[in-house]
Structure formats: C-alpha cells, structure tokens
N, C-alpha and C positions, 0 to 999 in steps of 0.2 A: 326607363321603361321602353321596351322595344315597341315601336308603333307600326311595324309592318312585318309581313311574312313573305317568303318567296316560295312558290310551289309550281306545279303544273296541273292543268285540268284538260280533259279531253274536249276537243272541239264540239263533239256531239253534246256533251253535258252543258257546255257554255250556251250553245244555241237553244237547248231545251229550256234552260233557266231564263234566257231572254224571251223566249216564246211564251213563258208563263208569267212574265212581268216581274220575276224575282230579281233580274238585273235590268236596270233602267239607266237613263241619262239624267245628270243634274241639268237644270234648266239653263245654266249659263253656257252649256256646250252649244256651239253653233251647229247649223244644219249639216246633213250629209251631202257631200259634194263630188264624190268620185265619178269619173266618166267611164264610158264603155271599155276603153283600153285598159284602165286600171283594174277593172273588175275581172277581165279575162286573164290579165297577168297574175292576179291573186289566185285565181282558180288553178292556173297552171303550176304556180309555186307549191301549192299544197299537194296537188296530184303527183308532183315529183319529190315530195317530202322535203322541200326546201324550207328554211326558217322564215317566218314572216314577222318576227319580232314579238316582244312581250306586250301584254296588256296590263293595265293597272286598274284595280278596282278598290273602291272605298266601302267599308262596312257601314251600312245605314243604321240609324237608331241612336246615334250619339248626340252630343250637344250641338254639333255642326249639322244644321238642318237646312236643306235646300228644297225648293220646288223641283219636282221631278217629272219626267215624261218618258213614255215608252220609246224604244228604238223605232226609227221610221219604218212604216209599213205595218206596225202593230197597233196604231192609234185606235182603230175601231174594233180590235179583237180582244181587248182587255177591259176588265171592269175599272171604272174610274176610281174605285176604292182600293184597287190593288196596290199595296204598299211594297216597295222594293226592299230587298235584303242587301243589295249591293248596287253601287253606282259606278259607271264607267268614267274614269278620269283620262285614260290613254288607251287608244285602240278603237275609238268610235267608228272611224271610217272602215277599218277592216271588219269589225264585228257586224256593223250594219250591212256591209256588202255581203257577207256570208249569210246573214239572216235572210236577206231578201233573195239571194241567188239559190241557197240550199234548203232553207226551211219553209219559205212561203210558196204558195202555188200561183200567186198573182205575179204579173210581170214586174220586173225591176224598173223603177222610175229613175232613169239616169240621164246622161246627156252625151252628145258627141264631143270630140276634142275641140270643136268650134263653139261649144256651149249650147247647141240646140237640144231642147228637151226631147227625150225619146223613151219608149217603153220596150223592154227587151226580156226574152227568155233565153237561157244559155244551155247549150248542148255540147256533148262530146260526139264527134264523128268516130265511132268505135273502130272502124276499119283503119282510118288514117292514124288514129292514136297508136294502134298496135304496129302498123307498118313503120311509123316514124316517131318512136317514143322520145327522141331527143329534139324533135320539132313539134312538141305538143301544142305550142301556141297556134299552130295551123289547124289543129284538130278541134279547138274550142271555137264554136261559132255562136253568134247571137241572131235570133230571129225576132220579128215584131210581136206585138201583143196578141195577134191571132195565131202565133206560132208558124208564121210563114216568112219565107225569104223572097223578096221581089226584086225585079230589075225593070229596065225601061221606064224609069220614073214612077214605079209602083204599078205599072199596068200588067206586068207578067209575073206569075208565080213560078219561081224556079225550084222552090223546095217547100213542101207542105207537111208540117208535123202537127197538125191541129187535133189529131186523135192519138191515143196510145197505140192503136193498131198501126197507124202510119209511121209512128216512131220506130216500132219494132221491125216492120217490113223494110224500112230504109236504113235501119241500124244506126239510129241516132239516140243517144242516151240523154235524158233530161237531167240537168243538174239539181232540180228540186227533188229528185229521187235518190241522190247520192248517199244520204245517210240511212235510208230505208227503202230498198228497191223491191220489196216483196210483191207489191201489186204489179209493178212493171214486169217482173220476171214471170208472173203467172200468165200475163197476156202473151209474152214472148214464147213461153212453152206451148201455148195453144195454137198460135198462128204462124210461128216461124221456128219450129223446134230445131231445124237444121243450123240455126245460128247459135244454139245454146252453148256448145262447147267453146266456140270462139268468144262468146260473151263472157264465159267464166274466166278466160284468160284476162280479158279487160277488167273484170271485177277484181280479180286478185292483184292485178298490176296497178290499177288506177283508182278504184273505189276504196280498196283497203287503206291506202294512205289517208284518205279523208276520215274514215271511221276510226283509225288508230291514232290520228294526229293529236299530239299533246302541245298545248299552248302554254308557254311560260306566263305565269301570273304573279304580279306583285300586288299584295293585298294589304291595304292600309286599314288599320284598326279604327274603330269608331272613336277612340280617345284622341285621335289626331286633331289638332287645332285647326280652326278655319283658315288662319293665315298660312299654316303649313300646307293645307290642302290646296289653297290657291297658288302658292308658290310652286308646289310640285306640279300642279296642272300646267302652269305656264312654262316650266322648265322642260317637261316632256313633250309638250305640243309646240315644238320648235318651228313647225311650218305655219303656225297660225299667228294671228295678231294677239298681242297681250290683252288679257281680259281687263276691262276697266273695273274700278271699284264699284261703279254704278251697276254693272251687269251682275256682279257677285252679290251685292246687297239686294238687288231686285229678286234674285233667286232665293235668297235667304228670307226676305220679308214675305214672299209669296207662300212660303211654307206656313206662315202665320196668317194667311188669308188676306194679305194686303198687296195691292197691285201698284208698286212704286212706278212702274213704267207709265201707267195711266195717269198717275199724279203728275209726273214730270212732263210727259209728251201729250197728255190729254187723250180722249177717246170720243170720237163723234158717235160711235155706236152706243156707248154708255153715257153720253151727254156729260162728259167730264172735261172741264176747261184745262188747258195746258198751263202749268205753272211756268214753264220755260217761255212760252209765248207772252204771258203776262209780263214777265221780267224784260223781255226783249222789246217791249214797247218803248223802253228807254234806249236811245241810240247807243249810249255808252255800255249797255249790257248786252248788245247784240253778240251772239256767239257764246254766251255764258254756258259753261259745261256743268253737267250734273255733279261731276267730281269736285268742282270748286265749291258748289253748294254744300255737298256732304262734308267737305273739310271744315267749312265754317260751322256747321252743326256740331262737328266733333269738338271744335274749340269750346263751344258753349256747353256741351254735355260734360266734357272732361273737366272744365272749370268748376261746374257744379259738384262733380265728384270730389275734386280737390278741396273745395270749401267744406264739404261734409266730413272729409277726413280730418281736416284741421279742427273743425268744431268738436270732434270726438276725442281730441287730444293726441292723435297720431303724429308721429314725427319721423324725420328721415325718409328712408325708403318705403315706409308704410304709407306715406302720402302720395297718392297718385298724381302724376304730372298733367298739366295742360298739354294737349297734343293735337297735331294734325297729321300724324304719320299714318301711312297706309294700314299698318297693322291695327291701329286703334280705330281708324275709320271703319274697317271691316267688322269691328266688334260693336258698332253702334246698334243698340236695340231699337226695335220699332217704336218704342215709347219715346225715344229721343227725337226721332223724326216728327212724330205727332206733336211733341212738346214744343219744338222750335221752328218748324218749317214756315208757318205763317208769319211769325215775328221776324224771322230771318229774311223772308221775302221783302218785307217792309224795310229791313235794314239795308238790303242791296239797293233799293230805290233811293234811300237816303245817301248812299255812296254816290250814286249817279248825280244827285243834286250837289254834293260836295265837289265832285270833279268838275261839274259845270261851272261852279264858282271859281275854280282854279283854272278855268279857260280851256278845258278839254270838252270836245263836242261829239266825238265819235270814237268807236273802239280802236280803230287803226292808229289813233294818236297816242294811245296809252303805252307808256314805256314797259310796264309789267302788269299783266292781268293777274299775276299771283298776289299782288298787293291788295286786290279787292277782297281776298278771303279774310285776312285779319281785320281789315277796315269794316267789312260788313258785319262781322261778329261784334266789333267794338260799338258800332252804331246801333246794333240790336240791343246791346246792353245799355247804351246811353239814352236811347229814345231821342226826343227833340233837343236834349241838352247839348248835343254836339254843336249846335249853332251859337252857344254862348262864346263870346270873343276869346276868353281865356282858354277854353277847350279847343275851339276852332283853330287858333294859332298853333297849338301844340300838334294837333292832327296834321295840319298843313306842313309843319316843320318835319314831322316824322315822314310824311309822304315824300317830300322833296329830298330828304336825306337818303331814303331808299333808292330814289331814282338817280340822283346825281352822284351818290356813292356807289351806284351800280351793284347793289347788295341783294337784289331779288331775282337774279338769274340762276338757272340750274336747280339743283335740289335744295329747296328752302323750307321744308316742313318744320325743321327745328326753329328757324328764324320766325316763321309765321306764328308758332305757338308762343315763343318768347315775347314777340312784339305785342301780341294780344294781351298777355298777362301784364307786361311791363307798362304798356300804355295806360291801362286802367289804374295802375299804381301812380303813374306820373301825373294823372289828372288831380290826384289828391296831394301829391308831394312834388313841388317844383324841382327839387334837387335830385329826385329819383329818375334820372334819364333812362329811356329805353336804350338798349345797346345799339340799335340801328342808328339812333340819333348820335350816340356817343362814338360809334365806329366810323360813321360816314366821313369820307375825306375826298376832296376833289383837288387834284394837282393841275396847275395851269398847263403843264406839258401835255395833259390829256387832250387838249384842243388839237394838237398836231396829229393825233391818230384817229380823231373822230371824223370818219368819212362816210360811213354807211347810215342811212336813215333807219336801218333796223336796230341800231344801237339804242339802248334805253336813255343814256345820257344825251345822245344826239336829239332824240325826240323831246326830251325834257327841256333842253336849252332852246330848241325851236319854239316851244310853247312859252317859255319865259320871255322870249323876244316878242312873240305875238301878243301876249297879254299886256305889253306896254303900249299897245295901240298901233302896231306897225301898219303902215298904209301902202297900198300898191303904187308902183311907179308909173302906171298907165291909167288904170281905172281909178276914179275918185271915190275910193271906199277903203275900209280897212281890210286886211287880208282875211280876217275871220268873217266879215260880212260877205266877201266874195266866195269864201268856202261854203257858207250856208246857202248861197245862191247857185252853187255848182258851177262857178266859173273855173276854167281850167287853171290849176295852180301847181307849182312845183318848187322845189328848193334848187335855186340856180346859182352859178358862180357870179360873184360881184365883179371881179376882174376876170374876163372871159378866158377860157382855156387856151384858145388859139393865140391870144395876145400874150399870155404868160409864157407859152412855149417859144414864141418869137423873142421874148426877153430872156430866154434861157433859165426860166424859173422852173425848178423841179416839180414834179407832180405831187410829191408829198406835201409841198407847201401850198400850191394853188388848189389842191383838191380837198383840203381840210375844211372843217366847219367854219373857221374864221373867215373864209372867203366865200361863204354861201349864205343865202337868205331866201325866205319864201317870197316869191313874186308871181304874177300871172304869166301865162304863156305869151300873151301879147307883149308884155313888158320885156320878156326875155328875147322875143323876136326883134325888138327895137335895139336891144343891146348888141346883138350879133357877135362879132369877134373883135369889136373895137375897144380902144382904151376908154376908160371912164371920162377922161377930159373931152373926148369926142362924142360919146353916146349920150352923156347927160344933157348938153345943150340941145341935141337933136330931139330927145324925148320931151324936153320942156316946150319945144316949138310945135309939138303935135297938137292938132286942133282939139282933141279930146282932153289934153292936159293943160297947155297954156299957163305955165307957172314961171314966175321970176326966180332969180337965184335964191333969194331968201326963203321963198315958199318951198322951193325944191329942196333946199338944205334942211328945212324943218321936216319934210317928208322923209328924207334920207336918214336923219337922226333918229327917227322912230324905229329904225332897224338896229339900234345900238351900234352905230358906226360914225366915223368922223367924215363929214362931207368935205372938209377942206383937204384932207389927205387923199380922199377919193378923187377929187377934182384935179389934184396935182399928180395923179398916177404914182403916188408914193406907196408902192405895194408893200414892202417890208415894214415900214413904219405904220401903215394902215393895219396890218395884221396884229402888231403888238398893241396898238391902240385898242383894237377891237377885243383883244384878249382881256385887257383891263376892264373894258365896259361890260363884257359878259361875266367877268369875275364878280363885279358888283351885283349883277342880277342873281348870280349863284349864291353869293354870301347872304343876300337878303332872304332868299328862299330857304337856305339851310340853317340860317341863324347862327352862323359861325364864320370866321374869316377864312379866306382861301390864301394859302401861302404864296407870296410874291417872289418867285424864283427866277424872274427874268428882268432884263433892263427895259425901262419904259422910254428912255431917251428924254429929249427936252421938249416934248409936245404935250398938250393938254389932253386929259381923259374926259373932260366935261363935254 
C-alpha cells in the first residue's frame, strides 16, 4: 500500500489552511527559532521564485494520534476544539515564518543573530526593489513593533510606517499585504495616485511570485505507522536533535488526555510530584532517563502479551516477543504506563539497594546504566524475593558477567529483552543460563589495554578491589569511607610514571590497570615520582600513618597486590602477580574461570 503522495499546493492555500487551524503541528515539534536574517532571506527567495524546498504533511485522523498545537502566532486566534486535518512534519520553520510575516498583522516574534528577542514587521522598499531586482535583499527591511525604524540607540525615528497612509507616501509595501493588497491599493489610489503605475510594475514583478508560488508537498496518509512517522520526521529534520521516545510518547498520550511530562517531571502549578525526583533521591539513580523507564515498562508489557499469546495456544511467529526496541516502546499504550509505572518505580529503588550491596554508591561508578533497565523489570517481577540467597547470587553473577564481559555497550535492546526473559527462567531452572552469563568471557590480556576509567571493565575491576576492603595509604580509613566523606580520591599509578620512564618501561605497560589503584590525593602526593622501595618507608613514617612493615603490608595487600614485589621494585613480576590476583576476583564475580594464558613465574599469588 502506498503511504504517501507527492503534489504541489499554492502558498496562499497552505497559509489559509494554517490560519483556519486545518494544518497544525504535532506537539513533539520543537518551537520556531528562525532569526531576522533567515526571515528576510526566505522572503527574497520567494519574491525571486527560487525553490524553498518541499514540506511534508501527515493526514490526521488515523491510528497515530498526537497532541497538536497551532502554528506559532495563532494560539489565541483558533478555537481549542479546532481539530486539524493535517500535521506538519517537515517545513515548520518555513511555514511558521511565512504565516507570521505574510498572513498575520501582528509583529513577527523573532530574534537577532545574537539571540536577542525582537518584534519585527517586514516591508519591501518598492523603488529599491525595481531599481535593483538582483539585489532584492537590500530592498527588504524590518521595522520594530510600532512600524518604525530608529537610530541613535532608539532616540531618533528615521522611518515611520505606522499608518497605511505613511506607507503609501513613502512607497514601502508591507509584507502582511502580499497575498491580498486590495485595502492597501485603495489607500494608495486615494493619496498617491502618481505612484500607481510604478506600483503595478512592482506588483507584477514581485507580488505575483508570492501569489502564484507552488510549494512541493509530500503527503503521508493516515495509515502510516507511528514508528514510520517518527523515523521520517527525524530523517527530514536533519538540523535538529533526534526526538526522544519520551517526547513522542508524551505527544501521543496527551491525545488521550494524559500529561506524561507532568508525571515524569512534576508540576508545581498542578501540585504533581516528579517521579524522576522521587527516583533520584537514590544516589545510584541520579540522572535516570525517562527513556530507560519506558524501556523497562515495555519489557513488562510485552512479557504479558507474550504470556497471553502462549496461553491461547499461539506458536511460532504468532507469539509476540519480549522487547525493549524503540519501535515497540513507541507502541506502548497509555494503559501499560498506568499499569506498571508505580510498581516499576519501586523496582528501580530495589535495583539501587542491590547495587549498594555490590558496593556501588553513586551513578558515576556504574559501568553500564543500560543494565538497570532489565534489572529493574526483573525486580518489579520478583518483588522482595530478589533478596533470597539463591536468586541474589544469580542476579549478581548476571550483573558482573555483563560488566566484565563488556556486553552492555552500544545498541543492546535485544540483549536487554533476552536477559529479562532468560533471567526469570533461570531462577526456576539452574541449568537454563541466560546468554549474557553464558557468553561473558574475560581474557587476562584485557588487563593490558584497560587504561581509561570510562571503560566498563575498568570501573568494574576497580569496584571489585574496593569491596575487598581497600584502605588508603595515608588516611586511616577504607577508600569507600573516604569517598563517602568527599575526600579527594583518584586512581593513581602504583609504580610512578616518571620512575617507569626512567627505567625505560613503555607506556602501554605502566599505564594499564595492573599498575593503578584508588588512593587519596594526599597519598599520591607522598608517592611523587619515587620508586616504591623509597616512598613506602617514607609514607610509613608520616605522623598520620606510623605503621610498621607488617601493618603496611597488610594495608597494601588490601589492594590485591604483592607487598613484597612492590617493596623490591620488581615491576614486571608485580604486574603478572597482580594479574593473577585480579583474575581471582573476576572469577569469583562471574562464577566461571578466567583462562590463564600467561606465565606466573616462581612467586606466590597469595
């Protein structure tokens, strides 16, 4: 079935339909933003019969329902009950500009190229237009809301067009008369008949192009799906930011009388508490996105649909899949939001409690925020039973498999859906492993390339070390206690960079995670650029520290490293030893062995 037509419509007819409210905007369209220069350029283009591009309209009245609004400038001129026949998908800026400049009598609310808000009326200097038709941009002028042009910081009026008589005498034609100049011509005939013959040349040369102008129109039929509408909108609006799922669903739910924006962001005016703010009371949920929340609802909703299909005996492709894909999120009915939103909110809070147990304390520590989506849906399904040891251990294993296997980066909608469905089955059948647990693999060689704290595995390994009780090398507290107290912390080199370079150790070796650990800023200052054999005794003697060798070695060992190799400045043996220690932490978290593809040498890993 063909879902679109291509045709042409006169500019005059399009603006009349907009003025009557027959053509409106879907609510997901962002506001009109064109500045004064863009407006004048557009007027010149049409006056010279240049193409200004096609517009795209969507037939209203189909299954795709959006909240709508009039084109800017018409908000108070149309009945609130006015239903549109067409919606503007592409061409909003051009059509809004032409509506305000040509169709309405009020000044155009625009801005300067610096962004300052201004109000302007637009005119053609008739004499200049006829004298220099190829420099028409110089003949189009803008005056203020009083139809005056001022100089000397607004003190002096250099051009006054505040009445029709003054326009006619000074031979300036108002753009809001372009499509129908009968009234203006009547006044001109009465007070300046000597200008009439020259004016007719202007009318034929410059007004006729506006009145005869044909705009290419691509017309999408009402049978077009919501996903197709949204995709088309984003493809044609190349200058804008991609619409979020939240914006599109907000416009859709508004057509059913529900304000999703108020639900998510709250409204002081309507005394509605923000769901987002309630969630963000948990430090681990700071920055939660509405799209993440909607994806989790989609998992719960499509899971119910799948169960219903199976219960009625459907098989194969008849059975709808569990999904978190954008197309399926866009199809979420309002009933799904109302059914799941409150339960899911509680589910996200349970996720924060789980992560806290796994020793995550704030959002920046999380390797993947995308893992929160299936986890929240699972916890919504489980309720408090996620705390049961057998279930908790499986959830933790799944979580760390995703992190250390680095499986939740990029486009993960399919994995999110699979993991939600497969985890629920795994809780009932120990042998039915989710594919994330099954697929996850960590190679010891990966340690050599983990250098950025933005990497998921880097963050994960750092937390695995911290939750073993790592203590600072200067302050008498654990790293996590110091972090909670806002003591300046960072991940620093154990063998300092300057020392490594003096020993001709290449950067790829000294800059990897094996040679890094979280310590306080003060501890790092004490390390400086010295060898460990030198800086460790110096730190031990600090008045705030005062530790003997045994006590200091115990503190160092809390960072999953060998104190003996560190004190002997055995850099390469130290790295391989630490590789083995970190491997053990990873194996414990993932519940599977890490392949040992390197030589350990003849030293202990304990």
